Every structure is written in structure tokens, then in C-alpha cells.
TINUTI-958998 format. One record per residue (C-alpha): residue number from 0; x, y, z. Coordinates in pm, 1 decimal, decimal comma, always signed. Each point is the difference from the previous one (the first is absolute). Layout:
N
+-----+----------+----------+----------+
|   i |        X |        Y |        Z |
+-----+----------+----------+----------+
| NUM |        X |        Y |        Z |
...
+-----+----------+----------+----------+
end
This chain:
163
+-----+----------+----------+----------+
|   i |        X |        Y |        Z |
+-----+----------+----------+----------+
|   0 |  +9589,0 | +10784,8 | +10493,9 |
|   1 |   -371,4 |    -77,4 |     +6,1 |
|   2 |    +80,5 |   -365,7 |    +74,9 |
|   3 |   +220,5 |    +98,7 |   +294,5 |
|   4 |   -276,3 |   +218,9 |   +142,9 |
|   5 |   -248,9 |   -286,6 |    -33,4 |
|   6 |   +247,1 |   -225,8 |   +181,4 |
|   7 |    +29,4 |   +247,4 |   +285,9 |
|   8 |   -380,1 |    +25,2 |    +26,3 |
|   9 |    -24,0 |   -378,1 |    +29,7 |
|  10 |   +273,0 |     -0,9 |   +265,2 |
|  11 |   -182,3 |   +269,9 |   +193,3 |
|  12 |   -318,7 |   -207,1 |     -2,6 |
|  13 |   +179,5 |   -297,8 |   +157,0 |
|  14 |    -78,7 |   -245,6 |   -281,6 |
|  15 |   +275,2 |   -193,3 |   -174,9 |
|  16 |   -145,0 |   -119,5 |   -331,7 |
|  17 |   +337,7 |    -76,8 |   -159,9 |
|  18 |    +81,6 |   -355,9 |   +103,8 |
|  19 |   +319,4 |    +11,1 |   -202,0 |
|  20 |   +121,0 |   +294,5 |   +209,3 |
|  21 |    -91,4 |   -186,7 |   +318,3 |
|  22 |   +181,1 |   -312,4 |   -120,0 |
|  23 |   +313,8 |   +195,8 |    -88,6 |
|  24 |    -10,5 |   +170,7 |   +339,7 |
|  25 |    -24,1 |   -338,9 |   +170,9 |
|  26 |   +288,0 |   -139,9 |   -207,7 |
|  27 |   +224,4 |   +299,5 |    +68,0 |
|  28 |    -86,0 |    -29,3 |   +369,3 |
|  29 |    +87,0 |   -370,5 |     +5,2 |
|  30 |   +327,9 |    +71,7 |   -178,2 |
|  31 |    +91,4 |   +277,3 |   +247,0 |
|  32 |    -83,4 |   -219,3 |   +300,3 |
|  33 |   +196,6 |   -295,1 |   -139,3 |
|  34 |   +297,3 |   +221,6 |    -82,9 |
|  35 |     +2,8 |   +147,5 |   +349,9 |
|  36 |    -36,2 |   -334,0 |   +180,0 |
|  37 |   +274,9 |   -159,8 |   -207,7 |
|  38 |   +225,0 |   +304,4 |    +42,6 |
|  39 |    -60,9 |     -7,1 |   +374,1 |
|  40 |    +72,3 |   -370,7 |    +25,7 |
|  41 |   +322,3 |    +23,4 |   -199,4 |
|  42 |   +123,7 |   +307,4 |   +185,7 |
|  43 |    -68,5 |   -150,8 |   +341,7 |
|  44 |   +176,5 |   -318,4 |   -109,3 |
|  45 |   +304,5 |   +198,7 |   -114,0 |
|  46 |     -5,2 |   +212,6 |   +313,9 |
|  47 |    -16,6 |   -303,2 |   +223,8 |
|  48 |   +301,1 |   -154,9 |   -173,7 |
|  49 |   +201,3 |   +320,0 |     -6,2 |
|  50 |    -62,6 |   +102,9 |   +360,6 |
|  51 |   +228,6 |   -271,7 |   +130,3 |
|  52 |   +286,3 |   +143,4 |   -208,2 |
|  53 |    -58,2 |   +373,8 |    +57,7 |
|  54 |   +183,0 |    +55,8 |   +323,1 |
|  55 |   +110,3 |   -173,7 |   +310,0 |
|  56 |   -216,7 |   +243,7 |   +197,3 |
|  57 |   -357,9 |   -125,3 |    +30,2 |
|  58 |   -152,5 |   +343,5 |    +27,1 |
|  59 |   +152,8 |   +106,2 |   -331,3 |
|  60 |   -157,1 |   -304,6 |   -158,7 |
|  61 |   -340,4 |   +107,5 |   +126,2 |
|  62 |    +57,2 |   +352,6 |   -130,7 |
|  63 |    +98,1 |   -143,1 |   -338,8 |
|  64 |   -319,2 |   -207,2 |     +5,4 |
|  65 |   -217,1 |   +302,4 |    +78,9 |
|  66 |   +146,7 |   +199,2 |   -288,4 |
|  67 |    -49,8 |   -299,6 |   -229,1 |
|  68 |   -363,6 |    -39,0 |   +100,9 |
|  69 |    -65,7 |   +371,4 |    -48,8 |
|  70 |   +158,6 |    -11,0 |   -345,3 |
|  71 |   -216,5 |   -290,9 |   -110,8 |
|  72 |   -314,0 |   +177,8 |   +123,5 |
|  73 |    +91,1 |   +309,8 |   -199,6 |
|  74 |    +45,7 |   -218,2 |   -309,0 |
|  75 |   -341,5 |   -158,8 |    +58,3 |
|  76 |   -160,3 |   +342,8 |    +34,6 |
|  77 |   +149,5 |    +89,4 |   -337,8 |
|  78 |   -142,6 |   -316,3 |   -158,1 |
|  79 |   -352,1 |   +101,0 |   +100,4 |
|  80 |    +58,0 |   +366,4 |    -87,9 |
|  81 |   +114,0 |    -92,7 |   -350,4 |
|  82 |   -298,8 |   -231,4 |    -47,7 |
|  83 |   -241,3 |   +273,2 |   +109,8 |
|  84 |   +174,9 |   +264,9 |   -208,2 |
|  85 |     -6,2 |   -224,0 |   -309,0 |
|  86 |   -369,6 |    -80,5 |    +30,3 |
|  87 |   -104,9 |   +360,8 |    +55,8 |
|  88 |   +216,9 |   +120,5 |   -289,2 |
|  89 |   -111,6 |   -278,9 |   -233,6 |
|  90 |   -374,6 |    +58,6 |     -1,6 |
|  91 |   -229,5 |   +226,9 |   +203,1 |
|  92 |   -247,2 |   -287,7 |    +39,8 |
|  93 |   +235,7 |   -155,5 |   +258,9 |
|  94 |    -81,7 |   +292,0 |   +225,5 |
|  95 |   +181,6 |   +289,5 |   +148,1 |
|  96 |   +157,0 |   +108,0 |   +323,2 |
|  97 |   -145,3 |   +321,8 |   +138,5 |
|  98 |   +249,8 |   +216,2 |   +182,7 |
|  99 |   +309,4 |    -63,3 |   -212,3 |
| 100 |   +123,8 |   +100,7 |   -342,4 |
| 101 |    -73,4 |   -292,6 |   -236,6 |
| 102 |   +333,0 |    +60,7 |   -177,5 |
| 103 |   +218,3 |    +20,7 |   +313,3 |
| 104 |   +162,3 |   -335,4 |    +70,6 |
| 105 |   +125,7 |   +105,5 |   +343,6 |
| 106 |   -355,1 |    +92,3 |   +103,0 |
| 107 |    -97,9 |   -357,9 |    -83,3 |
| 108 |   +296,7 |   -124,9 |   +203,8 |
| 109 |   -118,6 |   +212,5 |   +295,0 |
| 110 |   -351,2 |   -141,2 |    -30,7 |
| 111 |   +139,2 |   -351,2 |    -28,4 |
| 112 |   +211,4 |    +46,6 |   +314,9 |
| 113 |   -299,1 |   +127,2 |   +195,6 |
| 114 |   -208,1 |   -292,6 |   -122,8 |
| 115 |   +268,8 |   -269,8 |    +39,4 |
| 116 |    +67,7 |   +105,3 |   +357,5 |
| 117 |   -376,6 |    +15,1 |    +66,4 |
| 118 |    +34,0 |   +355,6 |   +131,3 |
| 119 |   -267,8 |   +133,7 |   -233,6 |
| 120 |    +10,9 |   +374,7 |    +65,9 |
| 121 |   -309,8 |    +55,2 |   -214,3 |
| 122 |   +145,3 |   +284,8 |   -203,7 |
| 123 |     +7,9 |   -217,6 |   -312,2 |
| 124 |   -301,7 |   -202,1 |   -112,7 |
| 125 |    -14,7 |   -265,6 |   -275,0 |
| 126 |   -309,0 |    -18,9 |   -218,1 |
| 127 |    -97,8 |   -278,1 |   -238,5 |
| 128 |   +132,4 |   -351,5 |    -56,4 |
| 129 |   +347,0 |    +94,8 |   +130,8 |
| 130 |   -149,6 |    -13,5 |   +348,4 |
| 131 |    +48,6 |   -377,0 |    -20,8 |
| 132 |   +373,2 |    +49,5 |    -54,4 |
| 133 |    +20,8 |   +251,9 |   +282,9 |
| 134 |   -194,5 |   -214,0 |   +247,0 |
| 135 |   +207,0 |   -305,0 |    -83,3 |
| 136 |   +317,6 |   +204,9 |    +45,8 |
| 137 |   -106,0 |    +83,8 |   +355,3 |
| 138 |    -55,8 |   -367,7 |    +80,0 |
| 139 |   +329,2 |    -98,3 |   -164,0 |
| 140 |   +188,0 |   +272,5 |   +185,3 |
| 141 |   -146,6 |   -110,9 |   +330,4 |
| 142 |   +101,2 |   -361,7 |    -60,0 |
| 143 |   +351,5 |    +85,2 |   -121,1 |
| 144 |    +65,5 |   +246,5 |   +282,8 |
| 145 |   -109,4 |   -266,3 |   +248,1 |
| 146 |   +228,5 |   -251,5 |   -170,0 |
| 147 |   +287,5 |   +247,6 |    +33,7 |
| 148 |    -76,4 |    +51,9 |   +367,2 |
| 149 |    +12,3 |   -375,3 |    +59,0 |
| 150 |   +325,9 |    -27,8 |   -194,3 |
| 151 |   +153,3 |   +287,6 |   +197,2 |
| 152 |   -105,2 |   -153,1 |   +329,2 |
| 153 |   +153,1 |   -335,6 |    -89,9 |
| 154 |   +324,3 |   +162,3 |   -115,8 |
| 155 |    +19,3 |   +205,4 |   +318,5 |
| 156 |    -47,9 |   -314,4 |   +205,8 |
| 157 |   +277,4 |   -166,8 |   -193,0 |
| 158 |   +253,7 |   +285,8 |     -7,3 |
| 159 |    -81,9 |   +266,6 |   +260,5 |
| 160 |   +146,6 |   -152,7 |   +314,7 |
| 161 |   +300,5 |   -172,0 |   -149,5 |
| 162 |   +212,3 |   +299,8 |    +90,5 |
+-----+----------+----------+----------+
end
């Protein structure tokens, strides 16, 4: 208990003396980013192939594509939420997230969704080394959402007016 309190005092001061904790945070962040980018790539590839077989109506193909893109974004939000939840539960030196219950997975999913979408309401605040994970999630979310917008535009161009 005394060790956990000392860890929180260090986090409050803004210093990160545990390079091992920082390295693990960076590795978990890289894994989460890689998992999300690869998941996104594979899902968009599958969607692109399947859209030509979905329906003879172009607008239904676009609707199918939108639901597919939304589903992959929800999965990516969960990847980051699980990474954050695991780090916070593993060791208090990784940091904490003020404004949510540290044992509530769905609170972490909410925070991840707000971060991934770059909405950032401000009701939940990360403290400690996990801020690297959270900041990188925002950048990753921005890039992947933009990628989805480009994909959707191209699919709409290809299928929208065929009917």
C-alpha cells in the first residue's frame, strides 16, 4: 500500500522515474496502434470485395459499407480501451484516469471512444505515463476515421449512381 501511495505522489509531481514503465507503455501503445491499423486495412479490404456482391442496388452497398466501417471503429476503440484498462489494472505506476471507476471496463471504453473520435469532453483525465497511450489513440483515431471517410467516398462514387 505504501508503495502505491509513493507511486501516486510521483505521478502527481509529473516525474516519471520508472523507465521500465515508460517502455512498457510505449510497447503497449505500439501494439495497439499496429493492431488497429492492420484490423482497419483488412476490414476495408474485405468490405471493398464484398460490396460488389451485397446487392444490385448501389445505395444498399454504400449502407453496408457504412455499417462495416462503424463496426471496425468500434472494434478499434475496444482495442485501446482494453490496453488502457490492462495497464491501469496491472500497476498504479502506469497512471490513472480521473473521472472513471478504475475497475469499470465500460468506463474505459467510453473514455477510449471519446479519445479515438477526438471529441475530448474533458470529463475524464489521464494522469501518468498512460497519457502517451491516450494521445497516440487520438492521433490513430483521427487517421483511421479519415481513411474511412476516403474509403466511403470512393465506394459512393463507384456504387451510388449505378441505380
